[in-house]
All heavy atoms as a GROMACS GRO file, in nm:
protein
  607
    1MET      N    1   0.085  -0.120   0.001
    1MET     CA    2   0.000   0.000   0.000
    1MET      C    3   0.088   0.123   0.000
    1MET      O    4   0.182   0.131   0.079
    1MET     CB    5  -0.090  -0.002   0.123
    1MET     CG    6  -0.179   0.114   0.135
    1MET     SD    7  -0.309   0.099   0.262
    1MET     CE    8  -0.218   0.126   0.409
    2GLN      N    9   0.058   0.218  -0.088
    2GLN     CA   10   0.132   0.343  -0.097
    2GLN      C   11   0.035   0.461  -0.091
    2GLN      O   12  -0.076   0.453  -0.140
    2GLN     CB   13   0.208   0.353  -0.229
    2GLN     CG   14   0.326   0.267  -0.240
    2GLN     CD   15   0.395   0.291  -0.373
    2GLN    OE1   16   0.342   0.258  -0.478
    2GLN    NE2   17   0.512   0.353  -0.368
    3ILE      N   18   0.084   0.569  -0.029
    3ILE     CA   19   0.008   0.695  -0.022
    3ILE      C   20   0.084   0.794  -0.108
    3ILE      O   21   0.206   0.814  -0.090
    3ILE     CB   22   0.002   0.749   0.122
    3ILE    CG1   23  -0.044   0.641   0.220
    3ILE    CG2   24  -0.084   0.874   0.129
    3ILE    CD1   25  -0.181   0.587   0.196
    4MET      N   26   0.012   0.859  -0.203
    4MET     CA   27   0.078   0.954  -0.294
    4MET      C   28  -0.007   1.081  -0.305
    4MET      O   29  -0.125   1.069  -0.338
    4MET     CB   30   0.097   0.891  -0.432
    4MET     CG   31   0.180   0.765  -0.426
    4MET     SD   32   0.175   0.676  -0.582
    4MET     CE   33   0.015   0.597  -0.575
    5PRO      N   34   0.048   1.199  -0.285
    5PRO     CA   35   0.178   1.224  -0.223
    5PRO      C   36   0.171   1.210  -0.073
    5PRO      O   37   0.062   1.214  -0.013
    5PRO     CB   38   0.208   1.369  -0.264
    5PRO     CG   39   0.071   1.432  -0.273
    5PRO     CD   40  -0.021   1.322  -0.322
    6ASN      N   41   0.284   1.196  -0.012
    6ASN     CA   42   0.294   1.189   0.132
    6ASN      C   43   0.425   1.254   0.171
    6ASN      O   44   0.531   1.200   0.141
    6ASN     CB   45   0.290   1.043   0.181
    6ASN     CG   46   0.275   1.030   0.330
    6ASN    OD1   47   0.244   1.126   0.400
    6ASN    ND2   48   0.296   0.910   0.378
    7PRO      N   49   0.421   1.371   0.233
    7PRO     CA   50   0.308   1.444   0.291
    7PRO      C   51   0.216   1.508   0.184
    7PRO      O   52   0.256   1.517   0.067
    7PRO     CB   53   0.372   1.552   0.378
    7PRO     CG   54   0.514   1.560   0.334
    7PRO     CD   55   0.548   1.434   0.264
    8ASN      N   56   0.097   1.549   0.227
    8ASN     CA   57   0.000   1.611   0.138
    8ASN      C   58  -0.080   1.717   0.209
    8ASN      O   59  -0.050   1.748   0.327
    8ASN     CB   60  -0.092   1.503   0.077
    8ASN     CG   61  -0.169   1.429   0.184
    8ASN    OD1   62  -0.251   1.484   0.254
    8ASN    ND2   63  -0.141   1.300   0.199
    9HIS      N   64  -0.181   1.773   0.145
    9HIS     CA   65  -0.263   1.878   0.204
    9HIS      C   66  -0.408   1.832   0.224
    9HIS      O   67  -0.500   1.913   0.229
    9HIS     CB   68  -0.262   2.004   0.117
    9HIS     CG   69  -0.126   2.065   0.106
    9HIS    ND1   70  -0.067   2.136   0.207
    9HIS    CD2   71  -0.032   2.061   0.007
    9HIS    CE1   72   0.053   2.176   0.173
    9HIS    NE2   73   0.077   2.131   0.048
   10GLY      N   74  -0.427   1.699   0.234
   10GLY     CA   75  -0.560   1.645   0.257
   10GLY      C   76  -0.619   1.576   0.137
   10GLY      O   77  -0.722   1.508   0.150
   11THR      N   78  -0.557   1.588   0.023
   11THR     CA   79  -0.601   1.518  -0.100
   11THR      C   80  -0.487   1.426  -0.142
   11THR      O   81  -0.374   1.472  -0.159
   11THR     CB   82  -0.634   1.618  -0.210
   11THR    OG1   83  -0.738   1.705  -0.164
   11THR    CG2   84  -0.683   1.546  -0.335
   12PHE      N   85  -0.516   1.298  -0.157
   12PHE     CA   86  -0.413   1.200  -0.189
   12PHE      C   87  -0.472   1.078  -0.254
   12PHE      O   88  -0.596   1.062  -0.260
   12PHE     CB   89  -0.338   1.160  -0.060
   12PHE     CG   90  -0.428   1.106   0.046
   12PHE    CD1   91  -0.444   0.968   0.060
   12PHE    CD2   92  -0.495   1.188   0.134
   12PHE    CE1   93  -0.531   0.917   0.157
   12PHE    CE2   94  -0.580   1.138   0.232
   12PHE     CZ   95  -0.597   1.002   0.242
   13ALA      N   96  -0.387   0.992  -0.305
   13ALA     CA   97  -0.430   0.865  -0.364
   13ALA      C   98  -0.370   0.752  -0.286
   13ALA      O   99  -0.257   0.761  -0.235
   13ALA     CB  100  -0.388   0.857  -0.508
   14VAL      N  101  -0.446   0.644  -0.272
   14VAL     CA  102  -0.399   0.523  -0.207
   14VAL      C  103  -0.386   0.417  -0.318
   14VAL      O  104  -0.483   0.386  -0.385
   14VAL     CB  105  -0.496   0.475  -0.097
   14VAL    CG1  106  -0.445   0.346  -0.035
   14VAL    CG2  107  -0.519   0.582   0.007
   15GLN      N  108  -0.265   0.366  -0.336
   15GLN     CA  109  -0.240   0.262  -0.434
   15GLN      C  110  -0.233   0.127  -0.361
   15GLN      O  111  -0.148   0.106  -0.276
   15GLN     CB  112  -0.109   0.287  -0.508
   15GLN     CG  113  -0.073   0.183  -0.610
   15GLN     CD  114  -0.165   0.189  -0.732
   15GLN    OE1  115  -0.203   0.294  -0.781
   15GLN    NE2  116  -0.204   0.072  -0.780
   16LEU      N  117  -0.326   0.039  -0.395
   16LEU     CA  118  -0.328  -0.096  -0.335
   16LEU      C  119  -0.282  -0.195  -0.442
   16LEU      O  120  -0.336  -0.196  -0.551
   16LEU     CB  121  -0.469  -0.130  -0.289
   16LEU     CG  122  -0.529  -0.037  -0.185
   16LEU    CD1  123  -0.677  -0.070  -0.166
   16LEU    CD2  124  -0.457  -0.050  -0.053
   17THR      N  125  -0.185  -0.277  -0.409
   17THR     CA  126  -0.132  -0.377  -0.503
   17THR      C  127  -0.130  -0.512  -0.434
   17THR      O  128  -0.073  -0.527  -0.326
   17THR     CB  129   0.010  -0.337  -0.548
   17THR    OG1  130   0.004  -0.204  -0.598
   17THR    CG2  131   0.059  -0.432  -0.654
   18ASN      N  132  -0.195  -0.610  -0.497
   18ASN     CA  133  -0.202  -0.748  -0.446
   18ASN      C  134  -0.265  -0.756  -0.307
   18ASN      O  135  -0.223  -0.832  -0.221
   18ASN     CB  136  -0.066  -0.814  -0.444
   18ASN     CG  137  -0.013  -0.834  -0.586
   18ASN    OD1  138  -0.088  -0.863  -0.679
   18ASN    ND2  139   0.117  -0.815  -0.604
   19LEU      N  140  -0.365  -0.674  -0.282
   19LEU     CA  141  -0.438  -0.675  -0.154
   19LEU      C  142  -0.588  -0.679  -0.182
   19LEU      O  143  -0.639  -0.603  -0.262
   19LEU     CB  144  -0.409  -0.548  -0.069
   19LEU     CG  145  -0.267  -0.529  -0.021
   19LEU    CD1  146  -0.257  -0.394   0.049
   19LEU    CD2  147  -0.228  -0.639   0.077
   20LYS      N  148  -0.659  -0.771  -0.115
   20LYS     CA  149  -0.803  -0.773  -0.120
   20LYS      C  150  -0.852  -0.693  -0.001
   20LYS      O  151  -0.852  -0.739   0.112
   20LYS     CB  152  -0.856  -0.916  -0.116
   20LYS     CG  153  -0.831  -0.992  -0.241
   20LYS     CD  154  -0.900  -1.127  -0.237
   20LYS     CE  155  -0.883  -1.200  -0.366
   20LYS     NZ  156  -0.955  -1.331  -0.366
   21VAL      N  157  -0.899  -0.571  -0.028
   21VAL     CA  158  -0.936  -0.478   0.076
   21VAL      C  159  -1.086  -0.444   0.061
   21VAL      O  160  -1.131  -0.418  -0.051
   21VAL     CB  161  -0.849  -0.350   0.068
   21VAL    CG1  162  -0.896  -0.245   0.163
   21VAL    CG2  163  -0.703  -0.387   0.095
   22THR      N  164  -1.156  -0.442   0.173
   22THR     CA  165  -1.298  -0.406   0.170
   22THR      C  166  -1.326  -0.265   0.221
   22THR      O  167  -1.432  -0.211   0.194
   22THR     CB  168  -1.379  -0.506   0.256
   22THR    OG1  169  -1.326  -0.506   0.391
   22THR    CG2  170  -1.371  -0.645   0.198
   23GLU      N  171  -1.229  -0.206   0.292
   23GLU     CA  172  -1.251  -0.074   0.351
   23GLU      C  173  -1.120   0.001   0.366
   23GLU      O  174  -1.020  -0.060   0.403
   23GLU     CB  175  -1.321  -0.086   0.486
   23GLU     CG  176  -1.356   0.044   0.550
   23GLU     CD  177  -1.427   0.027   0.683
   23GLU    OE1  178  -1.444  -0.088   0.730
   23GLU    OE2  179  -1.462   0.132   0.742
   24LEU      N  180  -1.122   0.131   0.339
   24LEU     CA  181  -1.009   0.221   0.368
   24LEU      C  182  -1.055   0.318   0.474
   24LEU      O  183  -1.168   0.369   0.468
   24LEU     CB  184  -0.970   0.300   0.242
   24LEU     CG  185  -0.872   0.238   0.148
   24LEU    CD1  186  -0.846   0.338   0.034
   24LEU    CD2  187  -0.743   0.200   0.212
   25ARG      N  188  -0.966   0.346   0.569
   25ARG     CA  189  -0.994   0.441   0.676
   25ARG      C  190  -0.877   0.535   0.692
   25ARG      O  191  -0.762   0.495   0.678
   25ARG     CB  192  -1.014   0.375   0.810
   25ARG     CG  193  -1.134   0.289   0.821
   25ARG     CD  194  -1.139   0.232   0.962
   25ARG     NE  195  -1.248   0.135   0.973
   25ARG     CZ  196  -1.259   0.048   1.071
   25ARG    NH1  197  -1.165   0.040   1.164
   25ARG    NH2  198  -1.358  -0.035   1.077
   26VAL      N  199  -0.908   0.662   0.728
   26VAL     CA  200  -0.805   0.755   0.774
   26VAL      C  201  -0.838   0.777   0.920
   26VAL      O  202  -0.952   0.816   0.955
   26VAL     CB  203  -0.807   0.886   0.693
   26VAL    CG1  204  -0.709   0.986   0.750
   26VAL    CG2  205  -0.781   0.858   0.546
   27VAL      N  206  -0.738   0.755   1.005
   27VAL     CA  207  -0.757   0.762   1.152
   27VAL      C  208  -0.659   0.863   1.208
   27VAL      O  209  -0.541   0.866   1.171
   27VAL     CB  210  -0.733   0.620   1.209
   27VAL    CG1  211  -0.751   0.622   1.360
   27VAL    CG2  212  -0.823   0.519   1.147
   28ASP      N  213  -0.706   0.943   1.306
   28ASP     CA  214  -0.616   1.040   1.370
   28ASP      C  215  -0.535   0.974   1.479
   28ASP      O  216  -0.551   0.854   1.506
   28ASP     CB  217  -0.693   1.162   1.418
   28ASP     CG  218  -0.786   1.136   1.535
   28ASP    OD1  219  -0.780   1.026   1.595
   28ASP    OD2  220  -0.866   1.225   1.567
   29GLN      N  221  -0.451   1.051   1.547
   29GLN     CA  222  -0.363   0.997   1.648
   29GLN      C  223  -0.436   0.946   1.772
   29GLN      O  224  -0.381   0.869   1.849
   29GLN     CB  225  -0.256   1.098   1.688
   29GLN     CG  226  -0.158   1.124   1.576
   29GLN     CD  227  -0.049   1.222   1.617
   29GLN    OE1  228  -0.063   1.295   1.714
   29GLN    NE2  229   0.058   1.224   1.539
   30ARG      N  230  -0.560   0.986   1.790
   30ARG     CA  231  -0.642   0.938   1.904
   30ARG      C  232  -0.722   0.815   1.867
   30ARG      O  233  -0.798   0.765   1.949
   30ARG     CB  234  -0.732   1.050   1.952
   30ARG     CG  235  -0.654   1.164   2.015
   30ARG     CD  236  -0.747   1.263   2.073
   30ARG     NE  237  -0.671   1.368   2.139
   30ARG     CZ  238  -0.728   1.469   2.202
   30ARG    NH1  239  -0.858   1.481   2.204
   30ARG    NH2  240  -0.649   1.559   2.258
   31GLY      N  241  -0.713   0.771   1.742
   31GLY     CA  242  -0.787   0.653   1.698
   31GLY      C  243  -0.924   0.683   1.642
   31GLY      O  244  -1.000   0.590   1.611
   32ARG      N  245  -0.959   0.809   1.626
   32ARG     CA  246  -1.088   0.847   1.568
   32ARG      C  247  -1.085   0.836   1.415
   32ARG      O  248  -0.988   0.880   1.354
   32ARG     CB  249  -1.125   0.991   1.608
   32ARG     CG  250  -1.148   1.009   1.756
   32ARG     CD  251  -1.179   1.151   1.788
   32ARG     NE  252  -1.059   1.232   1.759
   32ARG     CZ  253  -1.038   1.351   1.806
   32ARG    NH1  254  -1.127   1.410   1.885
   32ARG    NH2  255  -0.928   1.415   1.778
   33ILE      N  256  -1.191   0.779   1.361
   33ILE     CA  257  -1.201   0.764   1.216
   33ILE      C  258  -1.240   0.897   1.156
   33ILE      O  259  -1.344   0.951   1.188
   33ILE     CB  260  -1.301   0.653   1.179
   33ILE    CG1  261  -1.254   0.518   1.235
   33ILE    CG2  262  -1.319   0.645   1.027
   33ILE    CD1  263  -1.356   0.407   1.222
   34ILE      N  264  -1.156   0.949   1.067
   34ILE     CA  265  -1.181   1.076   1.000
   34ILE      C  266  -1.268   1.053   0.877
   34ILE      O  267  -1.360   1.129   0.850
   34ILE     CB  268  -1.047   1.141   0.958
   34ILE    CG1  269  -0.956   1.162   1.079
   34ILE    CG2  270  -1.072   1.273   0.886
   34ILE    CD1  271  -1.015   1.248   1.189
   35ILE      N  272  -1.237   0.949   0.800
   35ILE     CA  273  -1.312   0.912   0.679
   35ILE      C  274  -1.298   0.763   0.660
   35ILE      O  275  -1.199   0.704   0.694
   35ILE     CB  276  -1.263   0.993   0.557
   35ILE    CG1  277  -1.358   0.978   0.439
   35ILE    CG2  278  -1.121   0.956   0.520
   35ILE    CD1  279  -1.327   1.068   0.323
   36SER      N  280  -1.404   0.706   0.606
   36SER     CA  281  -1.407   0.564   0.575
   36SER      C  282  -1.470   0.546   0.439
   36SER      O  283  -1.566   0.612   0.404
   36SER     CB  284  -1.489   0.490   0.682
   36SER     OG  285  -1.500   0.354   0.652
   37LYS      N  286  -1.413   0.452   0.359
   37LYS     CA  287  -1.464   0.430   0.225
   37LYS      C  288  -1.469   0.277   0.199
   37LYS      O  289  -1.369   0.209   0.218
   37LYS     CB  290  -1.374   0.496   0.122
   37LYS     CG  291  -1.425   0.491  -0.020
   37LYS     CD  292  -1.333   0.562  -0.115
   37LYS     CE  293  -1.367   0.709  -0.118
   37LYS     NZ  294  -1.306   0.779  -0.232
   38LYS      N  295  -1.585   0.227   0.157
   38LYS     CA  296  -1.603   0.086   0.121
   38LYS      C  297  -1.545   0.062  -0.017
   38LYS      O  298  -1.560   0.148  -0.104
   38LYS     CB  299  -1.750   0.044   0.125
   38LYS     CG  300  -1.816   0.062   0.262
   38LYS     CD  301  -1.764  -0.038   0.360
   38LYS     CE  302  -1.839  -0.022   0.492
   38LYS     NZ  303  -1.782  -0.101   0.599
   39LEU      N  304  -1.482  -0.055  -0.037
   39LEU     CA  305  -1.418  -0.086  -0.163
   39LEU      C  306  -1.467  -0.217  -0.220
   39LEU      O  307  -1.524  -0.300  -0.148
   39LEU     CB  308  -1.267  -0.095  -0.147
   39LEU     CG  309  -1.196   0.027  -0.092
   39LEU    CD1  310  -1.049   0.001  -0.073
   39LEU    CD2  311  -1.218   0.145  -0.180
   40ASN      N  312  -1.436  -0.240  -0.347
   40ASN     CA  313  -1.467  -0.364  -0.416
   40ASN      C  314  -1.359  -0.466  -0.382
   40ASN      O  315  -1.245  -0.452  -0.426
   40ASN     CB  316  -1.472  -0.338  -0.568
   40ASN     CG  317  -1.500  -0.462  -0.646
   40ASN    OD1  318  -1.515  -0.572  -0.591
   40ASN    ND2  319  -1.504  -0.449  -0.777
   41GLU      N  320  -1.391  -0.566  -0.304
   41GLU     CA  321  -1.292  -0.663  -0.255
   41GLU      C  322  -1.231  -0.746  -0.366
   41GLU      O  323  -1.121  -0.801  -0.352
   41GLU     CB  324  -1.358  -0.755  -0.152
   41GLU     CG  325  -1.267  -0.858  -0.095
   41GLU     CD  326  -1.336  -0.954  -0.004
   41GLU    OE1  327  -1.457  -0.945   0.014
   41GLU    OE2  328  -1.265  -1.041   0.051
   42THR      N  329  -1.297  -0.761  -0.479
   42THR     CA  330  -1.247  -0.852  -0.583
   42THR      C  331  -1.127  -0.798  -0.658
   42THR      O  332  -1.053  -0.874  -0.715
   42THR     CB  333  -1.359  -0.884  -0.684
   42THR    OG1  334  -1.405  -0.763  -0.743
   42THR    CG2  335  -1.477  -0.954  -0.615
   43ALA      N  336  -1.106  -0.668  -0.659
   43ALA     CA  337  -0.993  -0.608  -0.732
   43ALA      C  338  -0.865  -0.615  -0.647
   43ALA      O  339  -0.863  -0.566  -0.537
   43ALA     CB  340  -1.025  -0.465  -0.768
   44LEU      N  341  -0.761  -0.681  -0.700
   44LEU     CA  342  -0.636  -0.689  -0.627
   44LEU      C  343  -0.553  -0.563  -0.634
   44LEU      O  344  -0.476  -0.531  -0.545
   44LEU     CB  345  -0.552  -0.807  -0.681
   44LEU     CG  346  -0.595  -0.945  -0.636
   44LEU    CD1  347  -0.509  -1.052  -0.703
   44LEU    CD2  348  -0.585  -0.960  -0.485
   45THR      N  349  -0.567  -0.489  -0.743
   45THR     CA  350  -0.493  -0.365  -0.760
   45THR      C  351  -0.593  -0.252  -0.784
   45THR      O  352  -0.677  -0.259  -0.872
   45THR     CB  353  -0.397  -0.374  -0.881
   45THR    OG1  354  -0.306  -0.482  -0.856
   45THR    CG2  355  -0.317  -0.247  -0.902
   46GLN      N  356  -0.584  -0.151  -0.697
   46GLN     CA  357  -0.675  -0.037  -0.705
   46GLN      C  358  -0.602   0.092  -0.672
   46GLN      O  359  -0.507   0.092  -0.596
   46GLN     CB  360  -0.789  -0.049  -0.601
   46GLN     CG  361  -0.874  -0.173  -0.618
   46GLN     CD  362  -0.987  -0.174  -0.518
   46GLN    OE1  363  -1.074  -0.086  -0.520
   46GLN    NE2  364  -0.986  -0.271  -0.429
   47ARG      N  365  -0.647   0.202  -0.732
   47ARG     CA  366  -0.601   0.336  -0.695
   47ARG      C  367  -0.723   0.414  -0.652
   47ARG      O  368  -0.817   0.435  -0.732
   47ARG     CB  369  -0.531   0.401  -0.813
   47ARG     CG  370  -0.481   0.541  -0.779
   47ARG     CD  371  -0.413   0.604  -0.900
   47ARG     NE  372  -0.384   0.742  -0.875
   47ARG     CZ  373  -0.264   0.789  -0.843
   47ARG    NH1  374  -0.162   0.706  -0.834
   47ARG    NH2  375  -0.244   0.917  -0.820
   48ILE      N  376  -0.727   0.455  -0.526
   48ILE     CA  377  -0.842   0.523  -0.471
   48ILE      C  378  -0.805   0.667  -0.436
   48ILE      O  379  -0.711   0.690  -0.361
   48ILE     CB  380  -0.894   0.451  -0.344
   48ILE    CG1  381  -0.936   0.306  -0.379
   48ILE    CG2  382  -1.011   0.522  -0.284
   48ILE    CD1  383  -0.829   0.206  -0.357
   49GLU      N  384  -0.879   0.761  -0.490
   49GLU     CA  385  -0.858   0.902  -0.459
   49GLU      C  386  -0.931   0.933  -0.329
   49GLU      O  387  -1.046   0.896  -0.313
   49GLU     CB  388  -0.908   0.991  -0.571
   49GLU     CG  389  -0.843   0.966  -0.707
   49GLU     CD  390  -0.698   1.002  -0.712
   49GLU    OE1  391  -0.657   1.100  -0.644
   49GLU    OE2  392  -0.622   0.934  -0.784
   50MET      N  393  -0.863   1.002  -0.238
   50MET     CA  394  -0.922   1.038  -0.108
   50MET      C  395  -0.908   1.187  -0.084
   50MET      O  396  -0.809   1.249  -0.128
   50MET     CB  397  -0.850   0.964   0.006
   50MET     CG  398  -0.848   0.811  -0.008
   50MET     SD  399  -1.003   0.729   0.043
   50MET     CE  400  -0.996   0.750   0.216
   51ASN      N  401  -1.004   1.244  -0.014
   51ASN     CA  402  -0.999   1.382   0.028
   51ASN      C  403  -1.057   1.390   0.170
   51ASN      O  404  -1.174   1.360   0.189
   51ASN     CB  405  -1.081   1.470  -0.068
   51ASN     CG  406  -1.065   1.617  -0.036
   51ASN    OD1  407  -1.033   1.655   0.077
   51ASN    ND2  408  -1.093   1.698  -0.134
   52VAL      N  409  -0.972   1.429   0.266
   52VAL     CA  410  -1.020   1.433   0.406
   52VAL      C  411  -1.065   1.573   0.443
   52VAL      O  412  -1.098   1.596   0.559
   52VAL     CB  413  -0.910   1.382   0.502
   52VAL    CG1  414  -0.887   1.236   0.481
   52VAL    CG2  415  -0.784   1.463   0.490
   53GLY      N  416  -1.069   1.662   0.346
   53GLY     CA  417  -1.121   1.797   0.376
   53GLY      C  418  -1.022   1.880   0.452
   53GLY      O  419  -0.901   1.868   0.435
   54SER      N  420  -1.073   1.961   0.542
   54SER     CA  421  -0.989   2.056   0.615
   54SER      C  422  -0.958   2.008   0.757
   54SER      O  423  -0.996   2.071   0.855
   54SER     CB  424  -1.055   2.193   0.620
   54SER     OG  425  -1.182   2.180   0.680
   55VAL      N  426  -0.894   1.892   0.768
   55VAL     CA  427  -0.854   1.842   0.899
   55VAL      C  428  -0.725   1.914   0.942
   55VAL      O  429  -0.657   1.977   0.861
   55VAL     CB  430  -0.830   1.688   0.898
   55VAL    CG1  431  -0.958   1.616   0.867
   55VAL    CG2  432  -0.719   1.650   0.805
   56ALA      N  433  -0.696   1.904   1.070
   56ALA     CA  434  -0.573   1.968   1.125
   56ALA      C  435  -0.448   1.906   1.065
   56ALA      O  436  -0.447   1.789   1.031
   56ALA     CB  437  -0.574   1.957   1.276
   57LYS      N  438  -0.344   1.987   1.059
   57LYS     CA  439  -0.216   1.935   1.015
   57LYS      C  440  -0.166   1.834   1.117
   57LYS      O  441  -0.195   1.846   1.236
   57LYS     CB  442  -0.113   2.051   1.004
   57LYS     CG  443  -0.147   2.150   0.900
   57LYS     CD  444  -0.046   2.264   0.901
   57LYS     CE  445  -0.084   2.370   0.799
   57LYS     NZ  446   0.012   2.481   0.800
   58GLY      N  447  -0.095   1.734   1.070
   58GLY     CA  448  -0.040   1.636   1.164
   58GLY      C  449  -0.026   1.498   1.102
   58GLY      O  450  -0.038   1.478   0.980
   59MET      N  451  -0.005   1.401   1.191
   59MET     CA  452   0.016   1.261   1.151
   59MET      C  453  -0.116   1.184   1.158
   59MET      O  454  -0.189   1.195   1.255
   59MET     CB  455   0.118   1.196   1.246
   59MET     CG  456   0.147   1.054   1.214
   59MET     SD  457   0.274   1.031   1.090
   59MET     CE  458   0.414   1.106   1.173
   60TYR      N  459  -0.142   1.105   1.055
   60TYR     CA  460  -0.261   1.021   1.048
   60TYR      C  461  -0.219   0.883   1.001
   60TYR      O  462  -0.109   0.865   0.949
   60TYR     CB  463  -0.362   1.081   0.949
   60TYR     CG  464  -0.420   1.213   0.996
   60TYR    CD1  465  -0.351   1.333   0.974
   60TYR    CD2  466  -0.540   1.218   1.063
   60TYR    CE1  467  -0.403   1.452   1.018
   60TYR    CE2  468  -0.591   1.339   1.109
   60TYR     CZ  469  -0.522   1.454   1.086
   60TYR     OH  470  -0.572   1.573   1.131
   61MET      N  471  -0.305   0.786   1.020
   61MET     CA  472  -0.284   0.650   0.971
   61MET      C  473  -0.387   0.621   0.865
   61MET      O  474  -0.504   0.652   0.884
   61MET     CB  475  -0.296   0.547   1.084
   61MET     CG  476  -0.190   0.558   1.193
   61MET     SD  477  -0.024   0.529   1.133
   61MET     CE  478  -0.028   0.357   1.097
   62VAL      N  479  -0.344   0.565   0.752
   62VAL     CA  480  -0.435   0.514   0.652
   62VAL      C  481  -0.437   0.364   0.671
   62VAL      O  482  -0.335   0.298   0.671
   62VAL     CB  483  -0.389   0.551   0.511
   62VAL    CG1  484  -0.481   0.491   0.406
   62VAL    CG2  485  -0.381   0.701   0.495
   63GLN      N  486  -0.556   0.311   0.696
   63GLN     CA  487  -0.576   0.168   0.721
   63GLN      C  488  -0.651   0.103   0.609
   63GLN      O  489  -0.756   0.153   0.567
   63GLN     CB  490  -0.653   0.146   0.854
   63GLN     CG  491  -0.582   0.205   0.973
   63GLN     CD  492  -0.668   0.196   1.097
   63GLN    OE1  493  -0.791   0.187   1.092
   63GLN    NE2  494  -0.602   0.199   1.213
   64ALA      N  495  -0.598  -0.008   0.559
   64ALA     CA  496  -0.665  -0.090   0.458
   64ALA      C  497  -0.709  -0.217   0.527
   64ALA      O  498  -0.625  -0.292   0.584
   64ALA     CB  499  -0.571  -0.120   0.344
   65ILE      N  500  -0.838  -0.246   0.528
   65ILE     CA  501  -0.893  -0.356   0.605
   65ILE      C  502  -0.953  -0.458   0.509
   65ILE      O  503  -1.030  -0.425   0.419
   65ILE     CB  504  -0.999  -0.306   0.702
   65ILE    CG1  505  -0.936  -0.203   0.796
   65ILE    CG2  506  -1.063  -0.422   0.781
   65ILE    CD1  507  -1.031  -0.113   0.866
   66GLY      N  508  -0.918  -0.584   0.530
   66GLY     CA  509  -0.970  -0.693   0.449
   66GLY      C  510  -0.977  -0.822   0.530
   66GLY      O  511  -0.944  -0.824   0.650
   67LYS      N  512  -1.017  -0.929   0.468
   67LYS     CA  513  -1.030  -1.059   0.536
   67LYS      C  514  -0.892  -1.110   0.585
   67LYS      O  515  -0.886  -1.184   0.682
   67LYS     CB  516  -1.094  -1.161   0.445
   67LYS     CG  517  -1.240  -1.133   0.416
   67LYS     CD  518  -1.299  -1.236   0.324
   67LYS     CE  519  -1.443  -1.203   0.294
   67LYS     NZ  520  -1.501  -1.295   0.196
   68GLU      N  521  -0.788  -1.071   0.517
   68GLU     CA  522  -0.653  -1.117   0.551
   68GLU      C  523  -0.591  -1.036   0.666
   68GLU      O  524  -0.486  -1.069   0.716
   68GLU     CB  525  -0.563  -1.111   0.430
   68GLU     CG  526  -0.611  -1.197   0.316
   68GLU     CD  527  -0.542  -1.170   0.185
   68GLU    OE1  528  -0.455  -1.081   0.180
   68GLU    OE2  529  -0.574  -1.238   0.088
   69GLY      N  530  -0.655  -0.928   0.706
   69GLY     CA  531  -0.602  -0.847   0.816
   69GLY      C  532  -0.609  -0.699   0.782
   69GLY      O  533  -0.682  -0.656   0.694
   70MET      N  534  -0.530  -0.620   0.859
   70MET     CA  535  -0.528  -0.475   0.841
   70MET      C  536  -0.387  -0.430   0.813
   70MET      O  537  -0.292  -0.476   0.875
   70MET     CB  538  -0.580  -0.404   0.967
   70MET     CG  539  -0.583  -0.255   0.955
   70MET     SD  540  -0.660  -0.169   1.093
   70MET     CE  541  -0.539  -0.196   1.219
   71TYR      N  542  -0.375  -0.341   0.716
   71TYR     CA  543  -0.246  -0.283   0.680
   71TYR      C  544  -0.254  -0.133   0.711
   71TYR      O  545  -0.356  -0.069   0.685
   71TYR     CB  546  -0.218  -0.303   0.531
   71TYR     CG  547  -0.228  -0.448   0.491
   71TYR    CD1  548  -0.349  -0.500   0.446
   71TYR    CD2  549  -0.118  -0.530   0.497
   71TYR    CE1  550  -0.358  -0.635   0.412
   71TYR    CE2  551  -0.128  -0.666   0.462
   71TYR     CZ  552  -0.248  -0.717   0.420
   71TYR     OH  553  -0.256  -0.849   0.385
   72SER      N  554  -0.147  -0.077   0.764
   72SER     CA  555  -0.146   0.066   0.803
   72SER      C  556  -0.022   0.133   0.749
   72SER      O  557   0.086   0.075   0.746
   72SER     CB  558  -0.146   0.080   0.956
   72SER     OG  559  -0.262   0.027   1.011
   73VAL      N  560  -0.042   0.258   0.706
   73VAL     CA  561   0.068   0.342   0.659
   73VAL      C  562   0.050   0.480   0.721
   73VAL      O  563  -0.059   0.535   0.723
   73VAL     CB  564   0.068   0.354   0.507
   73VAL    CG1  565   0.175   0.453   0.457
   73VAL    CG2  566   0.091   0.218   0.440
   74LYS      N  567   0.162   0.537   0.773
   74LYS     CA  568   0.157   0.671   0.830
   74LYS      C  569   0.147   0.772   0.715
   74LYS      O  570   0.207   0.754   0.609
   74LYS     CB  571   0.283   0.699   0.910
   74LYS     CG  572   0.293   0.622   1.036
   74LYS     CD  573   0.420   0.655   1.109
   74LYS     CE  574   0.434   0.567   1.233
   74LYS     NZ  575   0.559   0.593   1.303
   75MET      N  576   0.070   0.879   0.744
   75MET     CA  577   0.053   0.987   0.644
   75MET      C  578   0.060   1.122   0.718
   75MET      O  579   0.009   1.134   0.828
   75MET     CB  580  -0.082   0.972   0.575
   75MET     CG  581  -0.110   1.084   0.480
   75MET     SD  582  -0.272   1.075   0.404
   75MET     CE  583  -0.378   1.107   0.545
   76VAL      N  584   0.125   1.216   0.654
   76VAL     CA  585   0.140   1.351   0.713
   76VAL      C  586   0.056   1.448   0.630
   76VAL      O  587   0.066   1.453   0.506
   76VAL     CB  588   0.284   1.396   0.718
   76VAL    CG1  589   0.297   1.537   0.769
   76VAL    CG2  590   0.367   1.299   0.803
   77ILE      N  591  -0.027   1.528   0.700
   77ILE     CA  592  -0.100   1.635   0.636
   77ILE      C  593  -0.038   1.765   0.678
   77ILE      O  594  -0.018   1.791   0.798
   77ILE     CB  595  -0.251   1.632   0.672
   77ILE    CG1  596  -0.312   1.502   0.618
   77ILE    CG2  597  -0.321   1.757   0.619
   77ILE    CD1  598  -0.458   1.486   0.643
   78GLN      N  599   0.002   1.845   0.580
   78GLN     CA  600   0.071   1.972   0.605
   78GLN      C  601  -0.023   2.088   0.603
   78GLN      O  602  -0.119   2.092   0.534
   78GLN     CB  603   0.179   1.995   0.502
   78GLN     CG  604   0.289   1.892   0.504
   78GLN     CD  605   0.396   1.917   0.400
   78GLN    OE1  606   0.367   1.968   0.290
   78GLN    NE2  607   0.518   1.882   0.434
   0.00000   0.00000   0.00000
């Protein structure tokens, strides 16, 4: 899983490769879900455009959730 660009200003793309993912989440440092998006689990490779709006600058986690588990990547919003 890749986040592009990282850091960003709240608009970014998530590139998923060889992952069956049913949901993407952006979570703040306190564990609160900022945004959640349901995905098509059948596609192994996907590029999902995300926009978290005007959240505070800082560190966030992008979580990809599927039957095989959860994958997380740190993301910085400037």
